[in-house]
Phi, psi and omega in degrees: 000134181284132184244330184227155170237116177269120184244112175261120178253121190228134173231114180049051185293150171290134184301313182294328180288311181294327175302317182285327178297312180293319179297321181293325178290322179299329185265010180296144181287337177287128181304143185293338178284001177261351183213154175254156180239121175245117179256108181265114178275107180268079174056043178293149179294326173245120184308135183284323188304317180286343187264320189255111185272126185240021184291348176294339180253130182288344183233049181251144181216141172268138180227141179247122172248114184278340179274119186289131179144132183304319179300320180296317180294319179294318179300321180292319177298320178298317181299323186270339183297140184253358185250177186266000173222130177253142176242113180272127181233125177282169184277017174224025181249120178255110183282141167298156189297335180263010188300310183289329174295320177290327175298317179301319179294318178293319179304321181283317189273342182234065185296343183272359177268131178263338181213138178205168182192195188291132169267350179229102175240102185261146180272147166237102186276131172294324176220135182298133181290148177300144183298329182285352179255008183301327179291348179261355184288347175301332182286350176274013178049049173271155182199146173211101181235150183254357183231153171292134178232122176221159179194163172240025176246114186307330185279358181279087189297327181299337181261002176282118172288145174278170181297325181294113180076015182292139180246129190227128174291147185301323180299318178296312183297322179292319179292323175301314180296319180295311180296326177298318179296326185271354187284152173263347174236125183256129172259098192273339186076189182299141177243094186068230177274357180280138179254013192298337182261355177067201181245035182295334183295331175294313181294327180290323177300319177295319177301315181294321178303313182291322183291337181262015173094003178259179173242182178225156185205160178231132189233126180291342178284349174268106187239139174209167177247130175263114180279118188241110180290164186299327182293343180269002173246012173284152180305315185298312181299313184294323178292322176296322181293317179299317180296318182292323179296319175298319175300313178302317181296320179292320178293323174294319182297322178286317186296326187251345182228358177062031179268116178282142175300142179270108181263006179297135181243118180256145178302321181301315179293319179299312179297322178296318177298319184294339181269358184270167176296163191303319181297321178294319178298316181296324177295319180297312182290333172295320180293325178292322175297318182295321181293317176297318182293319180298314180298320176297317178297317181294317184293323177294322180294323182293326179290333184271358182289000000 
């Protein structure tokens, strides 16, 4: 009997990375007849189905999503999944061999959780990040915790699972898909190599889980490795990612709490930012751009109602 659906959303994946992702899944201790594997090709330039052979898994399927965006790929995976728990795996996530077995235990022992995920997400850097950028690495959704953290309050960030290895009950995932179709503001997530939309779709799934009577949790026994290419530790990428995450946060804050972004610019704050080191200044001006863009998106959504 199938118990889990592993959904890999991939757009132009690196061959060496996806090979490791699939190898880790092939070596899972949970028997393959307990879970299905869905590889969602999200508008890759070279179709994945003819290239990536999945016959090693008895319940594997290729799916094509032509509209670019992580949220679109996930929604298609949700639509095709046949089990009551989905495990979202990015094309650069290498799960520990017991990951799916541990997911099954949590599924059974924590029935009040609607979404949960990895408490230990360790980086494997292709190139060591520059020391002056260490404060920005948090935006790569890395985590190392020794204790279980759970909550049913959406603002409890320590209990928010990241998208890498995120586990979602089908009822929550279905509600997320339904609300996404009805929304006037779309939190699309990464669109190909673009980080312009940030990671708000992960946080929105957590919000929906809590709003539908479930909780969310982070578990240290769920461990994975995040493969990080050298271009993702550059200053430009990390600054864009920080800006995109802030944009997503503000859109979610309006969407679920009706809080408008504060676009007021004070001379005092501006002068204070100008006296800081260059990276701090860039973060500040990125926050201004994110705030203005969030307000523009919200105002456009109000016109189309």
